[in-house]
C-alpha positions as CSV (number, residue, x, y, z in Angstrom):
1,M,67.2,128.9,96.3
2,S,65.6,129.9,93.1
3,A,63.9,127.3,90.8
4,K,66.4,128.1,88.1
5,R,69.4,127.6,90.4
6,A,67.9,124.4,91.8
7,K,67.5,123.0,88.3
8,S,71.1,123.9,87.4
9,R,72.4,122.2,90.6
10,A,70.3,119.1,89.8
11,T,71.9,118.9,86.3
12,L,75.4,119.3,87.8
13,R,74.7,116.5,90.4
14,K,74.0,114.1,87.6
15,R,77.4,114.9,86.2
16,G,79.1,114.7,89.6
17,M,80.0,118.4,89.3
18,A,77.8,119.9,92.1
19,A,79.1,121.2,95.3
20,D,77.6,120.2,98.7
21,D,74.7,122.2,100.1
22,D,76.1,123.1,103.4
23,V,77.1,126.7,102.6
24,P,75.5,128.9,105.3
25,A,72.5,130.9,104.2
26,G,73.4,134.5,103.2
27,S,77.0,133.6,102.3
28,S,78.6,136.1,99.9
29,T,79.2,135.2,96.3
30,R,82.9,134.9,97.0
31,E,82.2,132.3,99.8
32,R,80.0,130.3,97.5
33,I,82.7,130.3,94.8
34,L,85.3,129.1,97.3
35,H,83.1,126.4,98.8
36,S,82.1,125.1,95.3
37,A,85.8,125.2,94.1
38,L,87.0,123.3,97.2
39,T,84.4,120.6,96.6
40,L,85.0,120.2,92.9
41,F,88.9,120.4,93.1
42,A,88.8,117.7,95.8
43,R,86.5,115.4,93.8
44,H,87.9,116.0,90.3
45,G,91.4,117.5,90.6
46,F,92.7,120.8,89.3
47,G,92.7,119.6,85.7
48,G,89.2,118.1,85.9
49,V,87.4,121.3,86.8
50,S,86.7,124.4,84.7
51,M,85.9,127.9,85.8
52,P,82.4,127.7,84.1
53,A,81.7,124.5,86.1
54,I,82.7,126.2,89.4
55,A,80.5,129.2,88.4
56,K,77.5,127.0,87.7
57,A,77.9,125.2,91.0
58,S,78.1,128.6,92.7
59,G,74.9,129.8,91.1
60,I,76.5,132.6,89.1
61,T,77.4,133.1,85.4
62,A,80.7,132.1,83.9
63,G,81.7,135.7,83.4
64,A,80.8,136.8,86.9
65,I,83.3,134.5,88.5
66,Y,86.2,136.5,87.1
67,K,85.0,139.5,89.1
68,H,86.3,137.6,92.1
69,F,89.2,135.6,90.8
70,Q,91.4,136.4,87.8
71,S,92.1,132.8,86.9
72,K,91.6,129.2,87.9
73,D,95.2,129.2,89.3
74,D,94.3,132.2,91.5
75,L,91.1,130.5,92.8
76,F,93.0,127.2,93.4
77,F,95.7,129.0,95.4
78,E,93.1,130.7,97.6
79,V,91.3,127.4,98.2
80,V,94.7,125.7,99.1
81,S,95.6,128.6,101.4
82,R,92.3,128.4,103.3
83,T,92.5,124.6,103.5
84,V,96.0,124.7,104.9
85,R,95.0,127.3,107.5
86,S,92.0,125.2,108.6
87,A,93.8,121.9,109.1
88,P,93.3,120.7,112.7
89,L,96.4,121.2,114.9
90,P,97.0,121.8,118.6
91,E,97.3,125.4,119.7
92,T,100.5,126.3,121.6
93,E,98.4,128.8,123.7
94,A,96.9,125.8,125.5
95,G,100.3,125.1,127.0
96,A,101.5,121.6,127.9
97,S,97.9,120.3,127.9
98,A,97.9,120.8,124.1
99,A,100.1,117.7,123.7
100,A,97.4,115.6,125.4
101,L,95.0,116.6,122.6
102,L,97.3,115.8,119.8
103,P,96.5,112.0,119.5
104,S,92.8,112.8,119.3
105,I,93.5,115.6,116.7
106,V,95.4,113.2,114.5
107,A,92.6,110.6,114.9
108,T,90.1,113.2,113.5
109,Y,91.8,112.8,110.1
110,T,90.1,109.3,109.9
111,T,86.6,110.8,110.2
112,P,84.1,111.3,107.4
113,G,83.9,115.0,108.2
114,L,87.4,115.5,106.9
115,K,86.9,113.6,103.6
116,L,87.2,116.8,101.4
117,L,90.3,117.9,103.3
118,R,91.9,114.5,102.7
119,Q,91.0,114.6,99.0
120,L,92.2,118.1,98.5
121,A,95.4,117.4,100.3
122,L,96.3,114.8,97.7
123,E,95.4,117.2,94.9
124,I,97.6,119.9,96.6
125,H,100.6,117.6,96.7
126,S,100.0,116.7,93.0
127,A,99.7,120.3,92.0
128,S,102.8,121.3,94.0
129,G,104.9,119.4,91.4
130,K,103.6,121.7,88.6
131,H,103.0,125.0,90.4
132,P,105.9,126.7,92.2
133,K,103.5,129.0,94.1
134,V,101.6,126.0,95.5
135,R,104.9,124.1,96.2
136,R,106.3,127.1,98.2
137,M,103.1,127.4,100.2
138,L,102.9,123.7,100.9
139,R,106.5,123.7,102.1
140,Q,105.9,126.7,104.3
141,S,102.8,125.2,105.7
142,L,104.5,121.9,106.6
143,E,107.4,123.8,108.2
144,R,104.9,125.8,110.3
145,S,103.0,122.7,111.3
146,I,106.1,120.9,112.4
147,A,107.3,123.9,114.3
148,Q,103.9,124.2,116.0
149,I,103.8,120.6,117.0
150,S,107.4,120.7,118.1
151,S,106.6,123.6,120.4
152,V,103.7,121.7,121.9
153,V,105.9,118.6,122.4
154,A,108.7,120.7,124.1
155,L,106.2,122.2,126.5
156,A,104.9,118.7,127.4
157,Q,108.5,117.5,127.9
158,A,109.2,120.3,130.2
159,N,106.1,119.4,132.1
160,G,107.2,115.7,132.3
161,D,104.3,114.4,130.1
162,I,106.6,113.2,127.3
163,E,109.9,111.5,127.5
164,R,112.5,114.3,127.5
165,S,115.2,112.4,125.7
166,L,113.2,112.4,122.4
167,D,114.0,115.1,119.9
168,A,110.9,117.3,119.7
169,E,111.4,118.3,116.1
170,L,111.9,114.7,114.9
171,L,108.9,113.6,116.9
172,A,106.8,116.4,115.3
173,S,108.0,115.5,111.9
174,T,107.0,111.9,112.5
175,V,103.5,112.9,113.5
176,M,103.2,115.0,110.3
177,V,104.2,112.0,108.3
178,F,101.5,110.0,110.1
179,I,98.9,112.6,109.3
180,M,100.0,112.7,105.6
181,G,99.6,109.0,105.4
182,L,96.0,109.2,106.7
183,M,95.3,111.6,103.7
184,H,95.3,108.4,101.5
185,M,92.5,106.7,103.4
186,E,89.9,107.0,100.5
187,T,92.4,105.1,98.3
188,L,94.0,102.6,100.7
189,L,91.5,102.1,103.5
190,P,88.0,103.4,102.5
191,H,86.3,100.9,104.7
192,R,88.1,102.4,107.8
193,V,86.8,105.9,107.3
194,G,84.6,106.6,110.2
195,D,85.4,103.3,111.9
196,P,85.5,103.9,115.7
197,E,87.9,101.0,116.2
198,W,90.4,102.4,113.7
199,N,90.0,105.9,115.2
200,G,90.8,104.6,118.6
201,F,93.8,102.6,117.3
202,V,95.3,105.6,115.5
203,R,94.8,107.7,118.7
204,D,96.6,105.1,120.8
205,R,99.4,104.6,118.3
206,V,100.1,108.4,118.3
207,R,100.2,108.3,122.1
208,A,102.7,105.4,122.0
209,L,104.7,107.1,119.3
210,M,105.0,110.2,121.5
211,A,105.9,108.2,124.6
212,M,103.2,110.0,126.5
213,R,102.9,109.3,130.2
């Protein structure tokens, strides 16, 4: 990192407007922009971040950012899209065994490593009330996630690992509501983030909720 860029990032940190330093070395300018935007949108919300601030955190000029994204709306949508795709969920390709992983996957939403995801999820929900494009994508994402979990549950039911009398779609919907509740941990239960006891409790409650055998 150049001395000029390091000085710029130090100034941004003092203002709470710097992105984290875990972007892989050699990342493209577009990747640096997306990483910085994700961090800043999660911390400060859509309205609390400007394109020049994202550009500075990315180590580029304010004008250069528009070579990659036409507007803040376009950049936010791309960040949202990538975040939605990266959310941990069981893969149906794993077959019935995927259901056994689901409680642990849900419990990962209590860990410090998913803090930015939790923060951005809340901002996405807030933005969905104002931006139809974000609202449509959020609805489609939730529907895909519920369908994916439902398929995993149905496979486990066929294998005798989950009570067959339970409605797979309703069970999947309940699990998604559980996950969305965990997105509020920084506000409601900040002392439980990274707590092994809480992580284990969440995992066991999901197992009980799913009537796993």
